[in-house]
C-alpha positions in Angstrom: 1.4 -15.4 9.4 2.2 -17.9 6.8 -0.3 -18.4 3.8 -1.0 -21.9 3.0 -0.1 -23.1 -0.4 -3.6 -24.1 -1.1 -4.8 -20.5 -0.6 -2.0 -19.1 -2.6 -2.8 -21.4 -5.5 -6.5 -20.2 -5.3 -5.5 -16.6 -5.3 -3.2 -17.1 -8.3 -6.1 -18.8 -10.1 -8.4 -16.0 -9.4 -5.9 -13.5 -10.5 -5.2 -15.5 -13.8 -8.8 -15.7 -14.5 -9.3 -12.0 -13.8 -6.3 -11.1 -15.9 -7.6 -13.2 -18.8 -10.8 -11.5 -18.8 -12.7 -14.3 -16.6 -14.7 -11.8 -14.5 -16.9 -8.9 -15.3 -18.8 -6.3 -13.3 -22.4 -5.2 -13.4 -22.5 -1.5 -12.6 -24.9 -0.1 -10.0 -28.4 0.7 -11.4 -27.9 -1.9 -14.0 -28.8 -5.5 -14.7 -26.4 -7.8 -16.7 -28.0 -9.8 -19.6 -26.1 -13.0 -20.1 -25.2 -14.2 -23.6 -23.5 -17.7 -24.1 -22.3 -18.2 -27.6 -24.7 -15.3 -28.6 -27.8 -16.9 -27.0 -29.5 -14.7 -24.4 -30.0 -16.5 -21.1 -33.3 -16.1 -19.1 -31.6 -14.9 -15.8 -30.1 -11.4 -15.7 -27.1 -10.9 -13.2 -27.4 -8.4 -10.2 -24.9 -5.6 -9.5 -21.5 -6.7 -8.6 -18.5 -8.8 -9.8 -19.3 -12.0 -11.7 -17.1 -14.7 -13.2 -17.6 -15.6 -16.8 -15.9 -18.0 -19.4 -14.0 -15.7 -21.8 -15.2 -15.8 -25.5 -17.9 -18.1 -24.6 -19.9 -15.7 -22.3 -20.7 -12.1 -22.9 -22.3 -9.6 -20.3 -24.3 -6.6 -21.4 -25.1 -3.9 -18.9 -28.7 -2.6 -19.2 -29.7 0.4 -17.1 -32.8 0.2 -14.9 -32.5 3.8 -13.6 -34.8 6.7 -14.4 -33.6 8.4 -17.6 -34.9 11.8 -19.2 -35.8 12.1 -22.9 -36.8 15.2 -24.6 -38.9 15.4 -27.8 -40.7 17.8 -30.1 -43.4 17.5 -32.8 -45.4 19.7 -35.0 -49.1 19.0 -35.3 -52.4 20.6 -36.1 -54.9 21.7 -33.3 -58.5 21.1 -33.6 -59.0 24.5 -35.1 -56.3 23.7 -37.6 -53.5 25.8 -36.1 -50.0 24.7 -36.5 -48.5 23.9 -33.0 -45.0 22.9 -32.2 -44.9 21.1 -28.7 -41.9 20.2 -26.7 -42.1 17.7 -23.9 -39.7 16.1 -21.4 -40.2 12.5 -20.4 -38.8 10.5 -17.5 -39.0 6.8 -17.8 -37.3 3.6 -16.9 -37.2 0.0 -18.2 -39.1 -2.6 -16.2 -36.3 -4.5 -14.3 -38.5 -7.7 -14.3 -38.6 -7.6 -18.1 -35.1 -6.6 -18.8 -34.2 -9.8 -20.6 -37.2 -9.8 -22.8 -36.6 -6.1 -23.7 -33.1 -6.7 -24.8 -34.2 -9.8 -26.7 -37.1 -8.2 -28.5 -35.9 -4.7 -28.9 -32.2 -4.0 -27.8 -30.2 -1.8 -25.6 -31.9 1.4 -23.8 -30.6 3.5 -26.6 -32.3 1.4 -29.1 -35.5 1.3 -27.0 -35.5 5.2 -27.2 -34.9 5.4 -31.0 -37.2 2.6 -31.9 -40.1 2.7 -29.2 -40.2 5.8 -27.2 -39.5 8.5 -29.7 -42.2 7.4 -32.2 -44.7 6.9 -29.4 -44.1 10.5 -28.3 -44.5 11.8 -31.8 -47.8 9.8 -32.2 -49.1 10.7 -28.9 -48.2 14.5 -29.3 -50.1 14.8 -32.5 -53.1 12.7 -31.2 -53.4 14.8 -28.1 -52.9 18.2 -30.0 -55.8 17.4 -32.4 -58.3 17.1 -29.4 -57.9 20.8 -28.4 -58.1 24.2 -30.1 -55.0 26.4 -30.1 -56.4 28.4 -27.2 -57.4 25.5 -25.2 -53.9 24.2 -25.5 -52.9 27.2 -23.5 -55.7 27.6 -20.9 -56.2 23.9 -20.3 -52.5 22.9 -20.2 -52.9 20.6 -17.2 -55.7 18.8 -19.0 -53.6 18.5 -22.2 -50.8 17.2 -20.2 -53.0 14.5 -18.6 -54.4 13.4 -21.9 -51.0 13.2 -23.4 -49.5 11.4 -20.4 -52.1 8.8 -20.4 -51.7 8.0 -24.1 -47.9 7.7 -23.7 -48.2 5.5 -20.5 -50.5 3.1 -22.3 -48.4 3.0 -25.5 -45.0 2.5 -23.8 -46.3 0.0 -21.2 -46.8 -2.4 -24.1 -43.0 -2.6 -24.5 -42.3 -2.7 -20.8 -41.2 0.9 -20.6 -42.4 2.6 -17.5 -43.4 6.4 -17.4 -42.5 8.3 -14.2 -43.0 11.8 -15.2 -44.2 13.9 -18.1 -43.8 17.6 -18.6 -45.0 19.9 -21.4 -42.1 22.5 -21.7 -43.3 24.6 -24.5 -46.0 25.5 -27.1 -45.2 27.4 -30.2 -47.8 28.6 -32.7 -47.7 30.0 -36.2 -46.3 33.5 -36.3 -49.6 35.0 -37.5 -51.7 33.3 -34.9 -49.2 34.2 -32.2 -49.6 38.0 -33.3 -53.5 37.5 -33.3 -53.3 36.1 -29.8 -51.1 39.0 -28.6 -53.5 41.6 -30.3 -56.6 39.9 -28.8 -54.7 40.0 -25.3 -54.0 43.6 -25.7 -57.6 44.4 -26.7 -59.0 42.5 -23.9 -56.8 44.5 -21.5 -57.9 47.8 -23.0 -61.5 46.6 -22.7 -60.9 45.7 -19.1 -59.3 49.1 -18.4 -62.3 50.8 -20.1 -64.8 48.9 -18.0 -62.8 49.7 -14.8 -62.7 53.4 -15.8 -66.4 53.3 -16.6 -67.2 51.7 -13.2 -65.0 54.3 -11.4 -66.6 57.2 -13.1 -70.1 55.8 -12.3 -69.2 55.4 -8.7 -67.7 58.9 -8.4 -70.9 60.3 -10.2 -73.1 58.5 -7.8 -71.0 59.9 -4.8 -71.2 63.4 -6.2 -74.9 63.0 -6.8 -75.3 61.8 -3.2 -73.3 64.6 -1.8 -75.3 67.2 -3.8 -78.5 65.5 -2.6 -77.4 65.6 1.0 -76.3 69.2 0.7 -79.6 70.3 -0.9 -81.6 68.4 1.6 -79.7 70.0 4.5 -80.2 73.4 2.9 -83.8 72.7 2.5 -84.2 71.5 6.1 -82.4 74.6 7.2 -84.6 76.8 5.2 -87.7 75.1 6.4 -86.5 75.3 9.9 -85.9 79.1 9.5 -89.2 79.7 7.8 -91.0 77.9 10.6 -89.0 79.9 13.2 -90.0 83.1 11.5 -93.5 82.1 11.1 -93.6 81.2 15.0 -92.0 84.5 15.6 -94.4 86.3 13.5 -97.3 84.8 15.4 -96.0 85.2 18.8 -94.3 88.7 18.7 -96.1 91.7 20.2 -95.4 95.4 20.9 -95.0 94.5 24.6 -92.3 91.8 23.7 -90.5 94.4 21.6 -90.4 96.9 24.4 -89.4 94.3 26.9 -86.5 93.1 24.8 -85.5 96.9 24.6 -85.7 97.3 28.4 -83.5 94.2 28.7 -80.8 95.8 26.5 -81.2 99.5 27.9 -78.4 100.7 30.1 -80.6 103.4 31.8 -79.2 106.3 29.9 -81.2 108.9 28.0 -80.8 108.4 24.2 -78.6 111.1 22.5 -80.3 110.6 19.2 -83.9 111.6 18.7 -86.0 111.5 15.7 -88.6 113.8 14.4 -91.2 112.8 16.7 -89.1 113.0 19.8 -87.1 110.4 21.7 -86.6 107.0 20.1 -87.7 105.4 23.2 -90.9 106.0 25.0 -90.3 105.5 28.6 -93.8 105.4 29.5 -94.5 102.5 27.1 -91.4 100.7 28.3 -92.6 100.9 31.9 -95.9 99.7 30.8 -94.3 96.7 29.0 -92.2 96.0 32.0 -95.0 96.2 34.4 -93.8 98.9 36.4 
């Protein structure tokens, strides 16, 4: 297919403009701030290829993506302990205000150095001073919320939006750290001692209960035997004794006799048996 001369000339013009720097690209996740003869224009360019007049027009890419920034600061806690805190901040620049951000502050890196980092330092010191050193550890989530709220309010004034804040580390003075560790060891030992005391108490109570049960059982058995003996004593008679002897006698004459004659008196046995 033959290409018309008009289309060919248009393509050549576009090629010439591109070759002479007549077009520029706004990268994905960025907005293009336009400057004509150094004057910032009110409308930012969206992603894609844009034509511009060389020398006269300059396009500056400003990222609107979420970026991560880390910071650390040393401050005094409420109980005057020196605390070094490290945090990680995720933020992005407000796309609707990108031109004003560039006009008033500069590029994203300039925003980090002149706005975000000082705000983090100030907020860290302010939040740390509201808690004791121990509370900074035990109330970590509350500290994070206090710090995050302070940073959000401060950065929002410069059109910087906070998306996430994390406290990555707390470091205390070496002497205080040793004192905390010693306290934890002492508390653990105290807890172990309390557990041992409770265990010993339970074992003693169990032993006492067992001994009491054994004693009660022996007493009950002794009382039962005594009652049985008493009942037997009240009910036994010579006739019963002879009757029991007859029940066990095999009918044979005894081979062993005592001084008074036979051990068994057959007459008495017959009388007892009712014969």
